[in-house]
VMD Tcl script that draws the C-alpha trace (Angstrom):
set ca {
  {79.37 188.22 -109.30}
  {77.17 190.25 -106.71}
  {73.91 188.32 -106.15}
  {71.69 188.41 -103.17}
  {67.79 187.94 -102.48}
  {65.50 190.28 -103.98}
  {61.82 190.96 -102.97}
  {59.31 188.78 -105.03}
  {57.80 189.81 -108.32}
  {54.96 192.25 -108.46}
  {52.31 190.33 -110.16}
  {50.25 193.28 -110.71}
  {52.89 194.86 -112.74}
  {52.39 192.20 -115.57}
  {48.93 193.36 -115.99}
  {47.84 195.30 -119.01}
  {45.63 198.64 -118.85}
  {42.19 197.95 -117.65}
  {39.12 198.10 -120.10}
  {36.66 200.94 -120.15}
  {34.48 201.62 -117.48}
  {31.49 201.22 -119.47}
  {32.65 197.81 -120.82}
  {31.07 194.63 -119.50}
  {32.70 191.49 -118.58}
  {36.59 190.94 -117.24}
  {38.96 193.33 -118.49}
  {41.68 191.92 -120.96}
  {45.03 191.08 -119.63}
  {48.24 191.63 -121.74}
  {50.64 189.03 -122.13}
  {53.41 188.87 -119.72}
  {56.51 190.20 -121.59}
  {58.38 187.26 -120.70}
  {55.69 184.73 -122.43}
  {57.19 185.01 -125.69}
  {60.63 184.48 -124.56}
  {59.28 181.24 -122.94}
  {57.44 180.12 -126.12}
  {60.67 180.89 -128.07}
  {62.84 178.79 -125.98}
  {60.04 176.01 -125.98}
  {60.40 175.89 -129.74}
  {64.20 175.50 -129.41}
  {63.88 172.43 -127.25}
  {61.09 170.94 -129.49}
  {63.72 170.55 -132.16}
  {62.48 167.35 -134.08}
  {66.30 165.65 -133.99}
  {65.65 165.60 -130.30}
  {62.14 164.01 -130.29}
  {63.11 160.63 -128.89}
  {65.31 162.35 -126.07}
  {64.20 163.98 -122.83}
  {65.24 167.59 -121.77}
  {64.97 168.54 -118.31}
  {65.29 172.58 -117.94}
  {64.90 175.11 -115.21}
  {65.84 178.84 -115.69}
  {65.10 180.82 -112.39}
  {65.74 184.65 -111.75}
  {67.99 185.11 -108.88}
  {66.43 188.49 -107.97}
  {62.77 187.40 -107.92}
  {62.82 183.78 -107.81}
  {60.55 183.56 -110.96}
  {60.64 180.57 -112.83}
  {61.31 181.96 -116.23}
  {61.50 178.66 -118.13}
  {60.68 175.19 -116.90}
  {60.40 171.89 -118.70}
  {60.42 168.58 -116.84}
  {61.86 170.43 -114.05}
  {61.21 167.98 -111.37}
  {61.98 164.75 -113.03}
  {64.86 162.88 -112.62}
  {67.91 162.65 -114.96}
  {71.35 161.25 -115.27}
  {73.57 164.45 -114.68}
  {76.93 163.29 -116.01}
  {79.52 165.64 -114.57}
  {76.91 167.98 -113.22}
  {77.16 165.85 -110.18}
  {80.40 167.69 -109.45}
  {78.15 170.58 -108.67}
  {76.68 168.45 -105.75}
  {80.06 167.29 -104.34}
  {81.81 170.64 -104.60}
  {79.07 172.36 -102.76}
  {79.03 169.68 -100.07}
  {82.80 169.51 -99.88}
  {83.08 173.40 -99.64}
  {80.31 173.88 -97.09}
  {81.20 170.91 -94.80}
  {85.17 170.75 -94.87}
  {85.36 174.42 -95.38}
  {87.42 176.54 -97.79}
  {90.46 176.27 -95.82}
  {90.67 172.41 -95.57}
  {94.10 170.97 -96.46}
  {95.13 167.29 -96.83}
  {98.02 166.13 -94.71}
  {100.37 163.29 -95.95}
  {102.29 161.98 -93.13}
  {105.95 160.57 -93.67}
  {106.92 158.29 -90.87}
  {109.78 156.03 -89.69}
  {109.49 152.53 -88.01}
  {112.83 152.61 -86.53}
  {115.40 154.97 -85.07}
  {117.96 157.21 -86.71}
  {121.57 156.72 -86.02}
  {124.29 157.85 -87.64}
  {122.50 159.11 -90.67}
  {120.65 155.88 -91.01}
  {116.84 155.32 -90.71}
  {117.08 151.57 -89.30}
  {113.65 150.73 -90.48}
  {110.95 151.56 -92.99}
  {109.78 154.87 -94.22}
  {106.26 154.99 -94.11}
  {103.88 157.27 -95.99}
  {100.46 157.70 -94.73}
  {97.84 159.14 -97.03}
  {94.81 161.16 -96.57}
  {93.50 161.22 -100.11}
  {95.35 164.17 -101.21}
  {94.71 164.84 -104.83}
  {97.37 167.46 -105.51}
  {100.39 165.51 -105.85}
  {100.07 165.69 -109.54}
  {101.04 167.38 -112.52}
  {97.89 169.65 -112.45}
  {98.88 171.08 -109.27}
  {102.58 170.58 -108.68}
  {103.97 170.26 -112.25}
  {106.58 167.55 -112.06}
  {105.31 165.34 -109.27}
  {109.09 164.36 -108.45}
  {109.47 167.96 -107.26}
  {107.25 167.14 -104.17}
  {109.10 164.03 -103.30}
  {112.56 165.86 -103.94}
  {111.38 168.21 -101.25}
  {110.58 165.24 -99.24}
  {114.44 164.10 -99.67}
  {115.41 167.46 -98.47}
  {113.16 167.08 -95.19}
  {114.79 163.54 -94.83}
  {118.50 165.04 -95.07}
  {117.49 167.97 -92.86}
  {116.96 165.39 -90.10}
  {120.11 163.71 -90.71}
  {118.90 160.69 -92.96}
  {120.93 159.57 -95.82}
  {120.07 156.07 -95.97}
  {117.02 153.82 -95.33}
  {117.58 150.26 -94.32}
  {113.99 149.22 -94.72}
  {111.42 149.74 -97.58}
  {109.35 152.48 -98.62}
  {105.65 151.54 -97.25}
  {102.45 153.22 -98.54}
  {99.69 153.19 -96.08}
  {96.03 154.08 -97.83}
  {93.90 152.91 -94.86}
  {92.44 156.27 -94.63}
  {89.66 155.11 -97.27}
  {88.50 151.66 -98.19}
  {89.98 149.65 -100.89}
  {87.07 150.36 -103.25}
  {88.94 151.61 -106.38}
  {86.02 152.83 -108.40}
  {82.78 154.60 -108.19}
  {79.65 152.53 -108.11}
  {78.50 151.80 -111.55}
  {81.31 152.92 -113.59}
  {81.59 151.45 -117.06}
  {84.10 148.52 -117.02}
  {85.22 149.30 -120.67}
  {86.44 152.62 -119.58}
  {88.76 151.62 -116.67}
  {91.74 151.78 -118.61}
  {91.32 155.69 -119.61}
  {92.67 158.15 -117.34}
  {89.33 159.87 -116.35}
  {88.36 156.47 -114.96}
  {91.48 155.93 -113.17}
  {91.55 154.41 -109.81}
  {91.17 156.22 -106.24}
  {92.79 155.74 -103.08}
  {94.12 157.67 -100.06}
  {97.55 157.70 -101.73}
  {96.96 159.14 -104.97}
  {99.81 159.91 -107.57}
  {99.08 162.07 -110.70}
  {95.52 161.40 -110.51}
  {95.95 157.65 -110.93}
  {97.47 157.73 -114.45}
  {100.68 157.83 -116.21}
  {101.44 159.65 -119.53}
  {102.93 157.52 -122.10}
  {104.94 159.30 -124.66}
  {105.91 157.15 -127.96}
  {108.63 158.68 -130.34}
  {109.56 157.16 -133.78}
  {113.07 155.93 -134.51}
  {114.03 155.34 -138.20}
  {114.94 151.65 -138.67}
  {114.36 150.78 -134.92}
  {111.43 150.49 -132.60}
  {109.87 153.64 -131.10}
  {111.24 155.04 -127.93}
  {108.71 155.05 -125.13}
  {108.74 157.23 -121.92}
  {106.54 157.51 -118.90}
  {105.57 160.59 -116.82}
  {106.05 160.34 -114.13}
  {108.80 157.80 -114.46}
  {108.90 154.39 -112.37}
  {111.40 151.85 -112.55}
  {108.89 149.31 -111.33}
  {106.19 149.90 -114.07}
  {107.41 147.59 -116.92}
  {106.82 148.60 -120.70}
  {106.47 145.94 -123.45}
  {107.15 147.48 -126.84}
  {106.05 145.50 -129.84}
  {105.51 148.63 -132.11}
  {107.33 149.50 -135.23}
  {108.49 152.62 -136.85}
  {106.52 152.75 -140.16}
  {107.51 154.74 -143.03}
  {107.06 158.67 -143.37}
  {103.42 159.42 -144.09}
  {102.15 155.98 -143.37}
  {99.00 155.34 -141.50}
  {99.70 155.03 -137.52}
  {98.20 152.08 -135.94}
  {99.71 152.65 -132.54}
  {97.85 151.26 -129.72}
  {98.91 151.97 -126.04}
  {97.26 149.78 -123.29}
  {97.48 148.23 -120.06}
  {99.09 144.63 -119.57}
  {96.25 142.13 -119.21}
  {97.30 141.81 -115.46}
  {99.75 143.40 -113.28}
  {101.12 147.00 -113.53}
  {102.70 146.86 -117.00}
  {101.97 148.98 -120.18}
  {101.87 147.46 -123.50}
  {102.86 149.41 -126.97}
  {101.93 147.84 -130.17}
  {101.19 148.67 -133.79}
  {103.02 151.27 -135.79}
  {103.89 154.97 -135.78}
  {104.93 156.96 -138.71}
  {108.54 158.13 -138.86}
  {107.55 161.71 -139.54}
  {105.21 161.87 -136.45}
  {106.58 164.07 -133.82}
  {105.29 161.94 -130.88}
  {102.01 160.32 -129.90}
  {100.92 160.68 -126.21}
  {98.33 158.49 -124.38}
  {97.17 158.67 -120.69}
  {96.80 155.30 -119.22}
  {95.23 154.64 -115.95}
  {97.15 152.19 -113.69}
  {96.36 149.49 -111.18}
  {97.38 150.00 -107.52}
  {97.91 153.66 -107.13}
  {99.59 152.93 -103.53}
  {102.10 150.74 -105.08}
  {103.07 153.08 -107.84}
  {103.12 156.25 -105.46}
  {105.84 154.25 -103.46}
  {107.64 153.04 -106.49}
  {108.23 156.61 -107.69}
  {108.88 158.19 -104.16}
  {111.67 155.64 -104.02}
  {112.99 156.22 -107.44}
  {112.82 160.19 -106.38}
  {114.77 159.38 -102.92}
  {117.54 157.27 -104.65}
  {118.02 159.82 -107.33}
  {118.25 162.51 -104.78}
  {121.16 160.75 -102.83}
  {119.08 158.76 -100.31}
  {119.98 154.94 -100.28}
  {116.94 152.92 -99.83}
  {117.89 149.13 -99.04}
  {114.36 147.78 -99.52}
  {111.58 147.70 -102.23}
  {108.43 150.04 -102.44}
  {105.59 148.26 -100.86}
  {101.96 148.75 -100.34}
  {101.22 148.11 -96.77}
  {98.18 145.86 -97.68}
  {100.63 143.27 -99.04}
  {102.50 142.81 -95.76}
  {101.61 140.52 -93.08}
  {100.21 141.61 -89.93}
  {103.58 140.72 -88.26}
  {105.54 142.85 -90.60}
  {103.39 146.19 -90.09}
  {105.20 148.21 -87.37}
  {104.09 151.22 -85.69}
  {105.66 154.28 -87.28}
  {106.45 157.79 -85.64}
  {106.00 160.79 -87.72}
  {109.00 162.46 -89.11}
  {106.87 165.37 -90.93}
  {103.91 166.24 -92.89}
  {103.30 167.31 -96.23}
  {100.37 169.78 -96.46}
  {98.33 170.39 -99.69}
  {96.96 173.57 -100.84}
  {93.57 174.61 -99.29}
  {90.20 173.51 -100.82}
  {89.60 176.89 -102.20}
  {92.69 176.42 -104.71}
  {91.76 172.41 -105.16}
  {88.32 173.19 -106.47}
  {88.90 175.02 -109.67}
  {91.22 171.87 -110.62}
  {88.36 169.81 -109.84}
  {85.38 171.87 -111.54}
  {87.18 173.74 -114.38}
  {88.66 170.58 -116.29}
  {85.96 168.35 -114.82}
  {88.46 166.04 -113.03}
  {86.69 162.83 -111.90}
  {89.03 161.43 -109.31}
  {89.16 164.46 -107.31}
  {85.37 164.04 -106.83}
  {85.76 160.69 -105.58}
  {88.47 161.62 -103.18}
  {86.31 164.68 -101.94}
  {83.44 162.14 -101.40}
  {85.50 159.74 -99.46}
  {87.16 162.63 -97.41}
  {83.85 163.86 -96.27}
  {83.08 160.42 -95.15}
  {86.23 160.16 -93.32}
  {86.29 163.48 -91.76}
  {82.56 163.84 -90.46}
  {81.36 160.19 -90.37}
  {84.61 158.39 -89.55}
  {84.60 156.05 -92.44}
  {86.59 156.75 -95.67}
  {83.94 155.59 -97.96}
  {81.58 156.65 -100.75}
  {78.53 155.75 -98.70}
  {79.84 157.61 -95.90}
  {80.41 160.68 -97.97}
  {76.94 160.42 -99.57}
  {75.34 160.32 -96.07}
  {77.11 163.57 -95.39}
  {75.69 165.03 -98.54}
  {72.49 163.91 -97.85}
  {72.79 165.48 -94.44}
  {73.68 168.79 -95.74}
  {71.02 168.93 -98.48}
  {68.27 168.31 -95.69}
  {69.86 171.14 -93.52}
  {69.72 173.56 -96.30}
  {66.17 172.65 -97.12}
  {66.87 171.13 -100.62}
  {64.16 168.67 -102.15}
  {66.39 165.62 -101.27}
  {63.69 163.19 -103.04}
  {65.18 164.86 -106.27}
  {68.63 163.49 -105.81}
  {69.96 159.98 -105.91}
  {73.68 160.14 -105.56}
  {76.14 157.03 -106.54}
  {79.56 158.69 -106.79}
  {81.43 162.00 -106.33}
  {82.32 162.57 -110.10}
  {79.33 161.78 -112.36}
  {80.69 158.90 -114.00}
  {78.04 156.60 -112.81}
  {74.83 156.23 -114.65}
  {73.26 155.16 -111.23}
  {73.29 159.01 -110.47}
  {70.01 160.86 -110.79}
  {69.11 164.50 -110.09}
  {66.30 166.93 -111.16}
  {67.10 170.34 -112.60}
  {65.02 171.79 -109.90}
  {67.44 170.59 -107.26}
  {70.40 171.62 -109.14}
  {68.94 175.25 -109.45}
  {68.03 175.05 -105.70}
  {71.50 174.07 -104.75}
  {73.19 176.74 -106.95}
  {70.96 179.46 -105.37}
  {72.10 178.05 -101.78}
  {75.77 178.73 -102.92}
  {74.90 181.89 -104.32}
  {73.76 183.16 -100.93}
  {76.58 181.30 -99.12}
  {79.46 183.00 -97.51}
  {81.62 180.92 -99.50}
  {79.72 182.00 -102.74}
  {82.82 183.61 -104.35}
  {84.70 180.47 -103.63}
  {82.33 178.33 -105.54}
  {81.79 180.86 -108.23}
  {85.29 180.95 -109.01}
  {85.71 177.19 -109.44}
  {83.15 177.09 -112.06}
  {84.31 177.08 -115.99}
  {83.82 180.61 -117.78}
  {82.24 180.35 -121.18}
  {84.74 181.23 -123.89}
  {87.60 181.57 -121.38}
  {88.53 178.46 -119.44}
  {87.95 175.06 -118.39}
  {85.48 172.59 -120.50}
  {83.70 175.86 -121.62}
  {86.98 177.33 -123.34}
  {85.78 176.91 -126.65}
  {81.97 177.18 -126.09}
  {79.94 180.48 -126.66}
  {82.95 182.50 -128.06}
  {82.14 185.87 -129.86}
  {78.57 185.76 -128.31}
  {77.21 187.80 -125.43}
  {77.54 184.63 -123.32}
  {81.30 184.75 -123.47}
  {82.68 185.54 -120.03}
  {79.11 185.79 -118.81}
  {78.06 181.86 -118.26}
  {79.68 180.40 -115.24}
  {78.59 176.57 -115.55}
  {79.50 173.31 -115.39}
  {79.27 170.97 -117.97}
  {78.46 167.15 -118.19}
  {78.92 164.39 -120.70}
  {78.12 160.75 -121.00}
  {77.03 158.63 -124.21}
  {73.51 159.90 -124.63}
  {73.62 162.60 -121.79}
  {74.58 166.22 -122.06}
  {74.17 168.97 -119.22}
  {75.13 172.47 -118.20}
  {74.00 174.36 -115.16}
  {75.09 177.43 -113.52}
  {74.77 181.33 -113.64}
  {74.50 184.18 -116.44}
  {73.31 187.66 -116.23}
  {70.80 188.92 -118.98}
  {71.55 191.75 -121.10}
  {69.24 193.83 -118.82}
  {71.41 193.23 -115.81}
  {69.17 190.23 -114.18}
  {71.22 187.53 -112.55}
  {69.97 184.07 -113.53}
  {70.28 180.53 -112.38}
  {69.73 177.72 -114.81}
  {69.97 173.88 -115.29}
  {69.76 172.07 -118.61}
  {69.97 168.32 -119.11}
  {69.24 165.95 -121.89}
  {69.01 162.32 -121.50}
  {68.89 159.42 -124.06}
  {69.90 161.53 -127.07}
  {71.61 159.71 -130.01}
  {73.19 163.12 -131.52}
  {76.51 164.74 -130.88}
  {77.32 166.51 -127.68}
  {77.75 169.39 -130.07}
  {74.08 169.09 -131.32}
  {73.00 169.33 -127.72}
  {75.23 172.17 -127.02}
  {73.61 173.97 -130.02}
  {70.17 173.99 -128.54}
  {71.28 174.98 -124.95}
  {73.24 177.71 -126.34}
  {70.30 179.11 -128.40}
  {68.04 179.08 -125.44}
  {70.65 180.59 -123.25}
  {71.11 183.70 -126.07}
  {67.20 183.84 -126.23}
  {66.93 184.18 -122.35}
  {70.03 186.58 -122.48}
  {67.75 189.09 -124.58}
  {64.78 188.92 -122.41}
  {63.36 192.11 -120.79}
  {64.05 192.45 -116.93}
  {61.38 191.50 -114.50}
  {59.31 194.24 -112.94}
  {60.08 194.00 -109.16}
  {58.81 195.85 -106.11}
  {60.68 199.11 -105.54}
}
mol new
graphics top color blue
foreach p $ca { graphics top sphere $p radius 0.5 }
foreach p [lrange $ca 0 end-1] q [lrange $ca 1 end] { graphics top cylinder $p $q radius 0.2 }
display resetview
């Protein structure tokens, strides 16, 4: 998209013809051609089904700066995943599009005769890309590490595989996350050693006359699975439940699965990412022919006396941030948001905490001249209901990104209506398909959409639409937002100074 600043709207162009010279009193003024559009949009958001709710909306011309439509634009709203716009923009501008995560693989002892006489230590930096989303089978990453060890003559490790996650603090969740979501993959724990976004996929397949078969992806020999489920008759009701164990790292599969069901998959978040990371790594090394004498260990579980200095063997480098952002924004991936927030804190404030990351965002917002009082940030993903932001702040931030030298990177990371990400199934077959590039957001009672579109007349627009405290479905909220966008898409172009 090619967007750039334009001269201000010429107010006189909106005036109608003057009255005859002999007439007394002021000349009548014709209605601005966009007045009817604003009235029509107002009627959409006045839908009586949403009377108990609150809409916050701002739609602004990118050419003229004209506020085409505004409704509670300076009021604070819970943004849900529209908070990712703030995190992505701040990370892109402060870390840079070419920023890469580096995971160090080190040894606590010498290598003699093909034997590493000590522990293999993995020192994390918060890399979110050691996951199926970015790497396919995560074990392919670890198999490449095994190749790197063999290239250095290592075929056996006498000690343990130790995970060091001290780059970040040990707070595994965002502030204000709902406790009853913590088993779900979208609420998975976060840490400096993050494997597959903190969750495991549990596949359950029926077996006639026997308990169903259960497999994990990625597999781990240290993740116990308790199966009390049964295979029920064909066409019977499935009552299958896949949950975390009440304590510890285990998975419990209970209930029943019909015999004619192909399979059922559930994504379950895990406790202690670092322990899981090292366990899967150890398994992959052994499968690749590198013997490991010790266990998989979280360094935090070692006594101070057992923690020894390690010398780097090699470094695993992630893809650049420009390639990470689409995997964050398009599917609305929460854990990447938290990792980016703590990364900003670690890189720019020397503390891998959410608080330090928020301080970086705050500093950037002030430097960009954004209305900071219209943002209260609690996490990086938008899962927290402590987040508050005004539509006018998001529009100002989107306008800043539009003008940035990195605008193409930011724009490419947004979901596209009717095409990909969380907008894949929306606005298909309308003039908005392929036109709206925007971030969605959803929590119970919250729905949001903010981004860019171009009118039928060729005028680029920036918008933010948020509704809070509604009791209807997300689709009902989408219906209003999309109807408003369609009406705005059809409006006449503003008259601008030549």
